[in-house]
C-alpha positions as CSV (number, residue, x, y, z in Angstrom):
1,M,-16.6,-23.6,13.7
2,K,-16.6,-19.8,13.4
3,F,-13.7,-18.1,11.5
4,Q,-11.7,-16.6,14.3
5,H,-10.7,-13.5,12.5
6,K,-9.3,-11.8,15.5
7,K,-6.3,-14.3,15.3
8,L,-5.7,-13.7,11.8
9,V,-5.4,-10.2,12.4
10,K,-3.2,-10.5,15.4
11,T,-0.9,-12.7,13.3
12,V,-0.4,-10.2,10.6
13,D,-0.5,-7.3,12.8
14,D,2.5,-8.8,14.7
15,H,4.3,-9.3,11.2
16,V,3.7,-6.1,10.1
17,A,5.2,-4.6,13.5
18,R,8.1,-6.8,12.8
19,E,8.6,-5.3,9.3
20,K,9.0,-1.8,10.8
21,D,8.0,-0.1,7.5
22,D,5.5,2.7,7.6
23,Y,4.1,2.1,4.2
24,F,3.5,-1.7,4.7
25,S,1.7,-0.6,8.0
26,F,-0.4,2.0,6.2
27,V,-1.6,-0.6,3.6
28,W,-2.4,-3.1,6.1
29,S,-4.4,-0.8,8.1
30,Y,-6.2,0.1,4.8
31,V,-6.9,-3.5,4.1
32,K,-8.3,-3.9,7.6
33,T,-10.4,-0.7,7.2
34,M,-12.0,-2.2,3.8
35,V,-12.7,-5.5,5.5
36,E,-14.1,-3.6,8.4
37,A,-16.5,-1.6,5.9
38,H,-17.5,-4.9,4.2
39,A,-18.5,-6.3,7.5
40,K,-20.8,-3.4,8.4
41,F,-22.3,-3.6,4.9
42,I,-22.9,-7.7,4.9
43,R,-24.1,-7.4,8.6
44,T,-27.8,-9.0,8.8
45,E,-30.3,-7.6,11.2
46,G,-29.8,-9.0,14.7
47,E,-26.3,-10.2,13.8
48,S,-23.4,-8.9,16.0
49,L,-20.6,-6.8,14.4
50,D,-18.2,-9.4,15.6
51,S,-20.1,-12.2,13.8
52,A,-20.3,-10.0,10.6
53,R,-16.5,-9.2,11.1
54,S,-15.7,-13.0,11.2
55,R,-17.8,-13.7,7.9
56,A,-16.1,-10.7,6.2
57,W,-12.5,-11.9,6.9
58,S,-13.5,-15.4,5.9
59,E,-14.8,-13.9,2.6
60,F,-11.6,-12.1,2.3
61,E,-9.6,-15.5,2.7
62,D,-11.9,-16.9,0.0
63,A,-11.2,-14.1,-2.5
64,C,-7.6,-14.4,-1.7
65,S,-7.3,-18.2,-1.9
66,E,-9.5,-19.0,-5.2
67,D,-8.3,-18.8,-8.6
68,Q,-11.3,-17.3,-10.5
69,D,-11.6,-16.3,-14.1
70,E,-14.4,-14.0,-13.3
71,L,-14.3,-11.7,-10.1
72,G,-17.2,-10.2,-8.6
73,P,-17.1,-6.8,-6.9
74,L,-16.0,-8.2,-3.6
75,E,-13.5,-10.4,-5.1
76,V,-12.2,-7.3,-7.1
77,I,-11.9,-5.2,-4.1
78,F,-10.2,-7.8,-1.8
79,E,-8.0,-8.9,-4.8
80,A,-6.8,-5.2,-5.0
81,C,-6.2,-5.2,-1.2
82,L,-4.3,-8.3,-1.5
83,R,-2.1,-7.1,-4.3
84,S,-1.6,-3.7,-2.4
85,Y,-0.5,-5.7,0.8
86,A,2.0,-8.0,-1.1
87,S,3.6,-5.1,-3.0
88,A,4.0,-3.0,0.1
89,C,5.9,-5.5,2.3
90,P,9.5,-5.2,1.9
91,R,9.7,-9.1,1.9
92,W,6.8,-10.5,-0.2
93,G,7.5,-14.0,1.0
94,E,7.1,-13.2,4.6
95,A,4.0,-11.1,3.9
96,H,2.4,-14.2,2.3
97,F,3.7,-16.6,4.8
98,W,2.2,-14.7,7.6
99,L,-1.1,-14.2,6.1
100,E,-1.6,-17.8,5.3
101,V,-0.5,-18.8,8.9
102,G,-2.9,-16.4,10.0
103,F,-5.6,-17.9,8.0
104,A,-4.7,-21.3,9.4
105,K,-5.0,-19.8,12.9
106,A,-8.5,-18.2,12.2
107,R,-9.6,-21.8,10.9
108,G,-8.7,-23.2,14.4
109,F,-5.0,-24.5,13.8
110,T,-2.3,-23.7,16.1
111,E,0.7,-21.2,15.0
112,K,3.0,-24.1,14.4
113,E,0.2,-26.3,12.6
114,G,-0.1,-23.3,10.3
115,M,3.5,-22.9,9.6
116,D,3.8,-26.7,9.1
117,Q,1.0,-26.6,6.5
118,Q,2.7,-23.6,4.8
119,Y,6.0,-25.3,4.6
120,D,4.2,-28.4,3.3
121,W,2.8,-26.4,0.5
122,L,5.8,-24.5,-0.3
123,S,7.9,-28.0,-0.3
124,Q,5.4,-28.9,-3.2
125,E,6.4,-25.6,-5.0
126,G,10.0,-26.1,-4.7
127,G,10.6,-24.6,-1.3
128,Y,10.5,-21.2,0.4
129,A,13.4,-19.7,-1.5
130,K,12.5,-21.0,-4.9
131,Y,8.7,-19.8,-4.7
132,Y,9.2,-16.3,-2.9
133,G,12.8,-15.8,-4.5
134,E,14.3,-14.9,-1.0
135,P,15.9,-16.9,1.7
136,D,13.6,-18.3,4.5
137,P,14.3,-16.1,7.5
138,R,13.4,-19.1,9.9
139,R,16.0,-21.3,8.5
140,K,19.6,-20.7,9.7
141,K,22.1,-20.8,7.1
142,K,24.3,-23.8,7.2
143,T,27.8,-22.7,8.0
144,K,30.9,-25.2,8.1
145,P,31.8,-25.9,11.6
146,K,35.1,-24.8,12.8
147,P,37.5,-27.6,12.8
148,K,38.0,-28.7,16.5
149,R,41.6,-28.4,17.7
150,K,43.2,-31.7,18.6
151,T,45.0,-31.4,21.8
152,R,47.5,-34.0,23.1
153,L,49.2,-34.3,26.2
154,K,52.8,-35.0,25.9
155,V,54.8,-36.5,28.7
156,V,58.1,-34.5,29.2
157,K,61.1,-36.4,30.7
158,G,63.2,-34.7,33.1
159,G,62.2,-31.5,35.0
160,K,62.6,-30.6,38.7
161,R,62.7,-33.0,41.3
């Protein structure tokens, strides 16, 4: 299956828009520009630009996902883009969370499946709050319910006839 890069980009675009942070938006635009330049560089004769973009974004995911001792030029560039993206986001956990969900959607999963995959992984790492050091914005804080008032009916003797 072809890597559906447009789903990845839209997922992260939506997250960046929710953050309402000009610097984060600028850095994400820069990342997209770098991946676009890479797509144009790796495009083979007769290959559509859309296909090359798909490969470039897939390579971006590979570079972001793999722990490597030695990085080639591409991985160094993409690693720098990822670090800039992460450091620019006001909430690092959300930046990483939605990037991973975007990667899952680009591989053909639904948003819910991508979120479930991310939560499964996070549970192995001690949970969202422990891993990212910030509360999970999708989990509502547990609050104590207000005690219910006990109402009783009382029969009153007397009164008007």
